[in-house]
C-alpha positions as a printed Julia matrix, in Angstrom:
327×3 Matrix{Float64}:
  23.79   12.82   15.96
  21.57   14.77   18.32
  21.82   13.52   21.9
  19.61   13.82   24.97
  22.14   16.3    26.34
  21.49   18.53   23.3
  17.76   18.33   23.92
  18.29   19.15   27.61
  20.27   22.33   26.76
  17.64   23.44   24.25
  14.78   22.86   26.69
  16.65   24.3    29.69
  16.33   21.13   31.81
  18.56   18.32   33.03
  19.45   15.33   30.88
  17.77   13.04   33.43
  14.52   14.93   33.06
  14.75   14.56   29.27
  15.16   10.81   29.65
  12.12   10.6    31.93
  10.01   12.7    29.56
  10.95   10.71   26.47
  10.14    7.47   28.27
   6.69    8.75   29.28
   7.31    9.0    33.01
   4.25   10.4    34.86
   6.58   12.26   37.25
   7.31   14.92   34.58
   4.91   17.87   34.51
   2.82   18.11   31.34
   4.13   21.57   30.43
   7.75   20.44   30.89
   7.17   17.3    28.83
   5.67   19.37   26.0
   8.7    21.69   26.04
  11.11   18.76   25.97
   9.25   16.99   23.15
   9.1    20.2    21.13
  12.87   20.69   21.54
  13.51   17.06   20.56
  11.4    17.4    17.44
  13.0    20.71   16.45
  16.51   19.27   16.82
  15.58   16.04   15.0
  16.37   13.8    17.97
  16.19   10.05   17.31
  16.26    7.38   19.99
  19.51    5.4    20.07
  17.99    1.94   19.96
  21.25    0.19   20.83
  21.82    2.29   23.93
  18.2     1.92   24.97
  18.34   -1.86   24.63
  21.52   -2.03   26.7
  19.94    0.06   29.41
  16.63   -1.81   29.5
  17.88   -5.28   28.66
  15.3    -5.47   25.84
  15.82   -4.52   22.21
  12.16   -4.55   21.18
  13.22   -6.54   18.1
  11.97   -9.86   16.78
  13.87  -11.51   13.93
  12.15  -13.31   11.07
  13.95  -15.73    8.74
  12.22  -16.55    5.44
  13.4   -19.27    3.01
  12.97  -16.96    0.0
  10.95  -14.04   -1.34
   9.4   -15.79   -4.34
   6.56  -17.51   -2.54
   3.72  -15.06   -1.74
   2.79  -17.21    1.26
   5.94  -16.0     2.98
   4.9   -12.44    2.25
   1.55  -13.16    3.91
   3.38  -14.54    6.95
   5.7   -11.52    7.15
   2.82   -9.03    7.03
   0.83  -10.94    9.65
   3.87  -11.09   11.95
   4.48   -7.38   11.4
   0.96   -6.64   12.61
   1.34   -8.86   15.67
   4.74   -7.35   16.54
   3.57   -3.75   16.0
   0.66   -4.28   18.39
   3.28   -4.79   21.1
   5.24   -1.68   20.13
   8.07   -3.84   18.81
   9.9    -4.05   15.48
  10.21   -6.97   13.07
  13.54   -7.53   11.31
  13.26   -9.68    8.17
  16.07  -11.62    6.53
  16.27  -14.43    3.98
  18.25  -17.67    3.89
  17.45  -20.71    1.75
  19.12  -23.97    2.7
  20.99  -24.84    5.89
  24.25  -23.06    5.02
  22.56  -19.92    3.75
  20.39  -19.68    6.88
  23.21  -19.65    9.45
  24.63  -16.26    8.48
  21.29  -14.38    8.66
  20.44  -16.04   11.98
  23.81  -15.0    13.45
  23.26  -11.46   12.17
  19.87  -11.27   13.89
  21.35  -12.55   17.15
  24.11   -9.91   16.91
  21.37   -7.27   16.82
  20.14   -8.57   20.21
  16.71   -9.68   19.02
  14.38  -10.79   21.78
  13.32  -13.82   19.79
  13.33  -15.52   16.39
  10.54  -16.73   14.12
  11.84  -19.15   11.48
   9.6   -20.13    8.55
  10.27  -23.63    7.17
  13.96  -23.47    8.12
  16.38  -25.97    6.59
  18.54  -26.04    9.73
  19.09  -29.43   11.34
  17.1   -30.34   14.45
  20.23  -30.23   16.61
  21.05  -26.71   15.41
  17.51  -25.56   16.13
  17.57  -27.04   19.65
  20.9   -25.31   20.33
  19.46  -22.04   19.02
  16.49  -22.44   21.35
  18.87  -22.47   24.32
  20.34  -19.13   23.23
  17.18  -17.26   22.23
  13.4   -17.82   22.18
  12.57  -19.56   18.88
   9.28  -20.38   17.19
   9.03  -22.31   13.92
   6.23  -21.86   11.39
   5.55  -24.62    8.88
   7.91  -27.29   10.11
   7.83  -30.17   12.57
   9.38  -29.24   15.9
  12.82  -30.55   16.93
  11.97  -30.63   20.64
  13.98  -28.9    23.32
  12.76  -25.35   23.95
  11.72  -24.63   20.36
   8.01  -23.96   19.79
   6.22  -24.87   16.56
   3.07  -23.73   14.76
   2.16  -25.57   11.57
  -0.59  -26.99    9.42
  -2.09  -30.31   10.46
  -0.42  -32.19    7.59
  -2.31  -35.45    8.15
  -5.71  -33.78    8.07
  -4.72  -31.68    5.04
  -3.42  -34.74    3.18
  -6.67  -36.63    3.86
  -8.73  -33.73    2.49
  -6.5   -33.29   -0.59
  -6.37  -36.97   -1.55
 -10.09  -37.49   -0.94
 -10.88  -34.48   -3.1
  -8.71  -35.71   -5.98
 -10.25  -39.18   -5.85
 -13.73  -37.65   -5.95
 -12.55  -35.63   -8.97
 -11.76  -38.89  -10.78
  -8.07  -39.45  -10.04
  -6.98  -43.08  -10.33
  -3.35  -42.44   -9.36
  -1.53  -39.55   -7.7
   1.55  -37.42   -8.3
   3.14  -35.1    -5.74
   5.16  -32.2    -7.19
   7.51  -30.69   -4.6
  10.67  -28.59   -4.26
  14.02  -30.11   -3.35
  13.64  -31.34    0.27
  17.11  -29.92    0.95
  15.68  -26.45    0.35
  12.31  -27.06    2.01
  12.36  -29.79    4.71
   8.58  -29.64    4.93
   8.44  -31.3     1.5
   9.44  -34.6     3.1
   6.84  -34.48    5.86
   4.09  -33.36    3.49
   4.99  -36.08    1.02
   4.85  -38.72    3.76
   1.44  -37.5     4.93
   0.1   -37.54    1.36
   1.51  -41.02    0.72
  -0.13  -42.35    3.89
  -3.48  -40.84    2.92
  -3.17  -42.35   -0.57
  -2.41  -45.81    0.83
  -5.56  -45.67    2.94
  -7.52  -45.4    -0.3
  -5.49  -48.1    -2.03
  -3.56  -45.68   -4.25
   0.11  -45.02   -4.85
   1.7   -41.58   -4.71
   4.63  -40.85   -7.02
   6.89  -37.86   -6.31
   8.32  -35.43   -8.87
  10.8   -32.69   -7.9
  10.22  -29.2    -9.29
  13.77  -28.05  -10.09
  15.52  -25.3   -12.01
  14.65  -27.01  -15.29
  10.98  -27.28  -14.41
   9.08  -30.52  -13.92
   9.76  -32.77  -16.94
   9.02  -35.75  -14.72
   5.41  -34.62  -14.44
   5.05  -34.76  -18.23
   6.06  -38.41  -18.12
   3.56  -39.1   -15.35
   0.7   -37.53  -17.29
   1.06  -39.89  -20.25
   0.96  -43.07  -18.15
  -2.14  -45.21  -17.95
  -4.83  -44.18  -15.51
  -6.21  -40.72  -14.79
  -3.67  -38.77  -12.71
  -4.4   -36.42   -9.84
  -1.68  -33.86   -9.09
  -0.76  -32.37   -5.72
   1.53  -29.32   -5.7
   3.58  -28.52   -2.59
   2.54  -24.85   -2.76
   0.95  -22.37   -5.15
   4.28  -21.43   -6.75
   5.06  -25.06   -7.55
   1.46  -25.43   -8.76
   2.04  -22.87  -11.51
   4.93  -24.93  -12.87
   2.76  -28.04  -12.69
  -0.17  -26.24  -14.32
   1.96  -25.19  -17.28
   2.9   -28.83  -17.9
  -0.69  -29.98  -17.49
  -1.98  -27.38  -19.93
   0.77  -28.17  -22.42
  -0.51  -31.75  -22.49
  -4.13  -30.56  -22.75
  -6.48  -32.41  -25.04
  -9.89  -30.8   -24.99
 -11.47  -27.59  -23.66
 -10.83  -28.3   -19.95
  -8.19  -25.7   -18.8
  -6.73  -28.26  -16.38
  -5.95  -30.61  -19.28
  -8.06  -33.34  -17.67
  -5.73  -33.74  -14.64
  -7.2   -32.38  -11.39
  -4.71  -30.25   -9.43
  -4.68  -29.3    -5.75
  -2.15  -27.0    -4.1
  -1.25  -25.67   -0.66
  -1.22  -22.18    0.96
  -4.14  -20.55   -0.95
  -2.27  -17.34   -1.78
  -3.51  -14.69   -4.2
  -2.02  -16.78   -7.02
  -4.56  -19.53   -6.36
  -7.53  -17.19   -6.62
  -6.47  -15.49   -9.86
  -8.89  -16.29  -12.67
  -6.2   -17.46  -15.08
  -5.02  -20.09  -12.57
  -8.05  -20.77  -10.33
  -6.25  -23.28   -8.13
  -7.93  -25.45   -5.55
  -5.65  -24.89   -2.57
  -5.33  -25.62    1.15
  -5.75  -22.44    3.17
  -3.66  -21.81    6.29
  -4.86  -19.32    8.96
  -1.79  -17.09    8.68
  -2.99  -14.32   11.0
  -3.7   -16.73   13.87
  -0.4   -18.53   13.31
   1.5   -15.23   13.39
  -0.22  -14.07   16.58
   0.61  -17.33   18.33
   4.22  -17.27   17.11
   4.84  -13.76   18.48
   3.08  -14.61   21.73
   5.2   -17.73   22.17
   8.4   -15.75   21.61
   7.36  -12.99   24.02
   6.37  -15.5    26.69
   9.71  -17.3    26.45
  11.62  -14.02   26.59
   9.77  -12.93   29.73
   8.23   -9.9    28.04
   4.84  -11.51   28.64
   3.94  -13.91   31.42
   6.59  -15.13   33.85
   9.0   -16.55   31.25
   8.78  -20.04   32.79
   7.43  -21.88   29.75
   9.36  -25.15   29.92
   9.45  -27.6    27.02
   8.42  -27.2    23.42
   4.88  -26.23   22.49
   3.62  -27.8    19.26
   0.45  -26.37   17.76
  -1.23  -27.71   14.62
  -3.89  -25.71   12.79
  -6.76  -27.32   10.84
  -6.78  -27.09    7.03
  -9.5   -25.47    4.92
  -9.74  -26.58    1.3
 -10.68  -23.71   -1.04
 -12.18  -25.49   -4.05
 -11.84  -23.82   -7.45
 -11.89  -24.72  -11.14
  -8.49  -26.48  -11.27
 -10.01  -29.6    -9.73
């Protein structure tokens, strides 16, 4: 590996001067800097990030933990975070861990790389574990209720979203409601979302039944569709909605592509807008959420502001219902 000493010999200067030039110090003459940079490029010099982080006390790294790679919403979040991190000249490290046990290893690996902070999307870790993690490293959650302590949270206003979703389904003719969700052990937000939907349904005098979308699909939804009363279906996200839509269409009687059961989803990814699905879905302002998450982490780390943030910050973002053919 080419070192700064190698660059110094090639440029005919001291190693200290090479370090100053590579770090953009204004004390290095322009002609000398150009000679040093040309030598570094010719030799193929690469910055030793580990050594630089030890010297500066900052790694320039932010770690991101995603529950999985199947949901395109998580891809949206990752790209938005990448943009927000890159604007600060930092690097985003992405890892995956579904479930509490599977998440601990990736989080430990990110901490071993000396990340300046962590952004965790819908993590399945227990509240106590998250609070302990917040004492070790700046942490911001996206898409999950905050555990308190020093852990910041940015998430959808679930109550407002539930009110909009249930009201929309009732206006579409639903006489009873079914919530299709993943296993809450894999996605803890399923519990909170279900509770918000149930509360909104009760306000309108309706009951909300829950069906889990598992490895074998959603056979429980098929049973719900044949019961008396026109059903309205809520899917936890657009991926779950596709499983629900296949069941709805399989039970179709008539030309309506929704099979007569209005369907509303969450996240409004590209899946929702595809013509063959055309899902009514709750949009989340991913770019704004990502910007706030990175800012929160950088403020807690002291990279921005004075680092004296204090207790948890909990931000909720308003929902926007994108209405399409499925409802």
